[in-house]
C-alpha positions in Angstrom: 82.0 102.8 -0.4 82.8 100.3 -3.3 85.7 98.0 -3.0 87.3 100.1 -6.0 87.1 103.4 -4.2 88.1 101.9 -1.0 91.3 100.6 -2.9 91.8 104.1 -4.5 91.3 105.6 -1.0 94.1 103.5 0.3 96.2 104.6 -2.6 95.8 108.2 -2.0 96.5 107.8 1.7 99.7 105.8 0.7 100.9 108.5 -1.5 100.3 111.2 1.0 102.3 109.4 3.4 105.3 109.5 0.8 104.5 113.3 0.5 104.6 113.5 4.3 108.3 111.8 4.2 109.3 114.4 1.5 107.9 117.3 3.7 109.8 115.9 6.7 113.1 115.8 4.3 113.1 119.2 3.5 112.6 120.5 6.9 115.8 118.7 7.9 114.2 115.7 9.8 116.5 112.6 10.6 120.2 112.3 11.3 122.7 114.5 9.3 124.3 112.8 6.4 127.6 112.0 6.9 127.0 110.4 10.6 125.9 107.0 11.3 122.4 107.3 12.8 123.4 110.6 14.4 126.2 109.0 16.1 129.7 110.5 15.9 130.9 107.6 13.8 131.5 108.8 10.1 130.0 107.1 7.3 132.4 106.9 4.2 131.0 108.5 1.1 129.2 106.1 -1.1 130.9 104.6 -4.0 129.3 105.4 -7.2 129.7 105.6 -11.2 127.6 106.9 -13.7 126.6 104.9 -16.9 125.7 106.8 -20.0 126.3 110.5 -20.9 123.4 110.7 -23.3 120.6 111.5 -21.1 119.5 115.3 -20.9 120.2 115.5 -17.2 123.3 113.4 -17.3 125.8 116.3 -17.2 123.8 118.1 -14.3 123.5 115.0 -12.2 127.3 114.2 -12.6 128.2 117.9 -11.5 125.7 117.4 -8.5 127.4 114.3 -7.5 131.0 116.2 -7.6 129.6 118.8 -5.6 129.1 116.4 -2.5 132.5 114.7 -2.2 131.6 114.3 1.4 128.8 112.0 0.3 129.8 110.5 -2.8 133.3 108.8 -4.2 132.7 108.9 -7.9 134.6 106.0 -9.1 134.3 106.6 -12.8 132.1 107.1 -15.8 131.0 104.5 -18.4 130.4 105.5 -22.0 130.4 102.6 -24.3 130.6 104.9 -27.4 134.3 105.6 -28.0 133.9 108.6 -29.7 131.6 110.4 -27.5 133.8 109.4 -24.7 136.8 111.1 -26.4 134.7 114.2 -27.0 133.5 114.6 -23.4 136.2 113.6 -21.1 138.1 116.9 -21.1 134.9 118.7 -20.5 132.9 119.8 -17.5 131.4 118.2 -15.4 133.7 114.8 -16.4 137.1 116.2 -16.6 139.4 114.3 -14.5 137.3 111.3 -14.1 138.3 107.6 -14.9 136.4 106.7 -18.1 135.7 102.9 -18.7 133.1 100.4 -20.3 130.0 99.9 -18.4 131.1 96.2 -17.7 134.4 97.7 -16.2 132.5 100.0 -13.9 130.0 97.2 -13.0 133.2 95.2 -11.9 134.7 98.0 -9.6 135.3 96.6 -6.0 133.1 98.2 -3.5 130.6 99.8 -6.1 127.5 100.7 -4.2 125.2 102.4 -6.6 125.1 103.6 -10.2 123.5 106.8 -12.0 121.7 105.4 -15.0 122.0 108.3 -17.6 121.8 106.4 -20.9 119.6 107.2 -23.9 115.9 106.5 -22.8 115.9 103.3 -25.1 118.8 101.7 -22.8 117.7 103.0 -19.3 116.0 99.6 -18.3 118.3 97.3 -19.7 121.1 99.1 -17.8 119.1 99.5 -14.8 118.6 95.5 -14.7 122.2 94.9 -15.0 122.7 97.1 -12.1 119.9 95.6 -10.1 121.2 92.2 -10.9 124.7 93.1 -9.7 122.9 94.1 -6.2 123.4 98.0 -6.9 121.4 100.8 -5.8 120.3 102.8 -8.9 119.2 106.5 -9.7 117.3 106.1 -12.9 116.6 109.0 -14.9 113.2 109.6 -16.4 110.9 108.4 -17.9 111.5 104.7 -17.0 111.7 103.5 -20.6 108.9 102.5 -23.0 107.8 99.1 -21.5 105.8 98.9 -18.5 106.2 94.9 -18.2 110.2 95.8 -18.2 110.0 98.3 -15.7 107.7 96.1 -13.4 110.3 93.4 -13.6 113.2 95.7 -12.6 111.2 97.2 -9.7 110.4 93.7 -8.3 113.9 92.6 -8.5 115.0 95.7 -6.7 112.4 95.2 -4.0 113.4 91.3 -3.7 117.1 92.5 -3.1 116.2 95.1 -0.7 117.9 97.8 -3.6 116.8 101.3 -4.0 115.8 102.6 -7.3 115.4 106.5 -7.1 113.5 108.1 -10.1 115.0 111.1 -11.7 112.0 113.3 -11.6 113.5 116.6 -10.5 110.7 118.3 -8.8 110.6 115.7 -5.9 113.3 117.8 -3.7 112.0 121.2 -5.2 111.1 123.2 -1.8 107.9 124.7 -3.6 106.3 121.0 -4.6 107.3 119.9 -1.0 105.3 122.8 0.4 102.5 121.7 -2.0 102.6 118.1 -0.8 102.6 119.2 3.1 99.7 121.5 2.4 97.8 118.6 1.0 98.9 116.2 3.5 97.9 118.4 6.4 94.5 119.0 5.1 94.8 122.9 4.5 93.2 122.8 1.2 90.4 120.4 1.9 89.2 117.7 -0.4 91.5 118.1 -3.5 89.3 118.3 -6.7 91.4 119.5 -9.4 95.2 119.5 -10.1 96.8 121.3 -13.4 100.3 121.6 -14.7 102.1 123.1 -17.4 105.4 122.1 -18.6 106.7 123.6 -21.8 109.8 125.0 -23.6 110.7 125.6 -27.2 113.6 123.4 -28.7 115.2 123.3 -32.1 115.2 121.1 -35.2 117.8 118.6 -33.6 116.1 118.3 -30.4 112.7 117.7 -32.3 114.1 115.0 -34.4 115.3 113.2 -31.1 112.0 113.5 -29.5 110.1 112.3 -32.4 111.3 108.9 -31.8 108.9 108.7 -29.0 105.1 108.5 -29.6 104.4 110.5 -26.6 106.6 113.4 -27.8 106.4 116.4 -25.4 104.2 114.7 -23.0 106.9 111.7 -22.6 109.8 113.8 -22.3 108.5 116.9 -20.2 105.1 116.2 -19.1 106.1 113.2 -17.0 107.6 115.5 -14.5 104.3 116.9 -13.3 102.5 113.5 -13.8 104.8 112.4 -11.0 103.7 115.3 -9.0 99.8 114.7 -9.7 100.2 110.8 -8.5 101.9 112.3 -5.4 99.0 114.5 -4.6 96.0 112.1 -5.8 97.5 108.6 -6.2 96.9 106.3 -9.2 94.3 107.5 -11.5 91.4 105.3 -12.6 91.7 106.5 -16.3 94.1 108.5 -18.4 93.5 109.9 -21.8 96.3 111.7 -23.9 95.8 114.1 -26.7 98.6 114.4 -28.8 99.3 117.0 -31.7 101.9 117.9 -34.1 102.1 121.5 -35.2 104.7 121.0 -38.0 103.8 117.6 -39.8 105.4 119.1 -43.2 108.9 118.5 -41.0 108.6 116.0 -38.5 106.4 113.5 -36.6 106.8 114.9 -33.3 104.0 115.3 -31.1 104.9 118.7 -29.8 101.7 120.0 -28.1 100.0 117.6 -25.8 97.3 117.4 -23.1 96.8 114.5 -20.5 93.6 114.1 -18.4 93.7 111.8 -15.2 90.6 110.9 -13.9 89.9 110.2 -10.3 86.4 109.2 -8.6 86.2 112.8 -7.0 88.8 114.8 -8.9 90.1 115.4 -12.3 94.1 116.3 -13.1 95.3 118.0 -16.3 98.9 118.3 -17.7 99.8 120.2 -20.6 103.4 119.7 -22.4 104.7 121.5 -25.3 108.2 121.9 -27.1 107.2 124.7 -29.4 106.1 127.4 -26.9 108.2 130.7 -26.7 109.6 131.1 -23.4 107.6 128.3 -22.1 109.6 128.0 -18.7 108.1 131.3 -17.5 104.6 129.7 -17.7 105.6 126.5 -16.2 103.1 125.9 -13.4 101.5 123.4 -10.9 98.0 124.1 -9.2 96.2 122.2 -6.4 92.8 123.2 -5.7 90.5 121.9 -2.8 87.4 122.7 -1.1 89.2 124.9 1.3 92.0 126.6 -0.8 94.4 126.6 -3.5 98.1 126.6 -4.0 100.0 127.6 -7.3 103.7 127.4 -8.2 104.5 129.6 -10.9 107.1 129.5 -12.6 108.5 126.4 -11.2 112.3 127.4 -11.5 112.8 129.6 -9.8 109.9 129.0 -7.8 107.1 131.4 -6.8 104.5 129.9 -4.5 100.8 131.5 -3.9 98.5 130.0 -1.2 94.7 131.1 -1.0 92.8 129.9 2.2 89.1 130.0 2.9 90.0 129.7 6.5 92.9 129.9 8.8 95.0 126.8 8.6 98.7 126.0 9.0 99.4 129.2 10.6 98.2 131.1 7.8 95.3 133.4 8.0 92.4 133.2 5.4 93.1 135.0 2.2 96.0 134.9 -0.3 99.7 134.6 0.7 102.9 134.7 -1.1 104.8 132.0 0.5 108.6 132.7 1.5 110.5 129.3 1.3 114.3 128.7 1.3 115.7 128.9 -2.4 116.7 125.6 -4.2 120.4 125.1 -3.8 120.5 123.1 -7.1 117.9 121.3 -9.0 119.2 117.9 -8.2 120.6 118.5 -4.6 118.0 117.2 -2.5 117.2 114.1 -4.6 121.0 112.9 -4.3 121.5 114.0 -0.8 118.8 111.7 0.1 119.9 108.9 -2.0 123.3 109.0 -0.1 121.2 109.0 2.9 119.1 105.8 1.9 122.3 103.9 0.7 124.0 104.5 4.2 121.1 103.3 6.1 119.8 106.5 7.4 116.4 106.2 6.4 113.8 104.8 3.9 113.5 106.0 0.3 110.7 108.8 -0.1 108.9 107.1 -3.0 108.4 103.3 -3.3 108.3 101.1 -6.4 104.3 101.4 -6.0 104.3 104.9 -6.8 107.0 104.9 -9.4 104.9 102.1 -11.3 101.6 104.0 -11.1 103.7 107.1 -12.4 105.1 105.2 -15.4 101.8 103.7 -16.4 100.0 106.9 -16.4 102.9 108.4 -18.4 102.8 105.7 -21.1 99.0 106.0 -21.2 99.1 109.7 -21.4 101.6 109.5 -24.3 99.6 107.0 -26.2 102.2 104.4 -25.7 100.0 101.8 -23.5 96.4 101.2 -23.8 95.5 99.5 -20.4 96.8 98.2 -17.3 98.8 95.1 -17.0 
């Protein structure tokens, strides 16, 4: 085996270790959050704030924080756009919160963490300000448009021992955790193909917003499944993005896209569109191995089907509809784990090496980066 193959094999082992941690988390391994190392001594809620309200996930993330008052004390929300602040402050899920500027929020005594939910163009500059203040961050996706800037933010976080939790919403999804665990345990044999579809249909206003980014639907939606591909197969050796716009007479949006991620013994494809009628219904994630296949379709609410060539993991050969606990909320598991990490009750499930590999692949698939740094 060549040196490059050895390196990629090590990458894959490390990423599957990450998947193992994720699978353990969904099964309830580790001490309960709210206790110190499993002892009776209670852990105070994490003092946390949110900077920005423009990200597509901002409202859902704040609603989730407020769902768990035993885990999080929300000290306030920062929105530097005064007109937007006035419009939102009496609406769900921000009603009753303290509003302030980002500088005021970062100066709150005892602040431990920040949800970074700005417009994509401001994500990394805001994240760096937070890391420089010694704070943990939940950084929504994708991680900006500059790999170099994200590398710097990750390096600072690692040097300061601070957690960056990326906002890829399927990491705590029970169906994806089942898939990662099946791969790690070898039930599927050697993985040779992974395929994902992540589509929907958006209106004119949203199309105009997405058209600001060269990667269009791949950058906005496909990134979620690229994260999952990297969790299964590791860092790709090559990424090709195929970007098309179906309405050039109206806008420049690349609204139907395909990414091909190449590995020495496997290939992965991710398709993403924002012009597919009822695209949610066809969202899927498929992992094929030499001894079996697992399919999630749709992704939310998920349905999982496992097909095995031989008995494995307590399942008989053949095809099975897998019964799993339903998701209690799209962001619940991630933010529960975020509190767990900040309180010193466990390590982050995904490290910055994984996040950087994902971001590099997302930019390449989006036609926004031509090579490695």
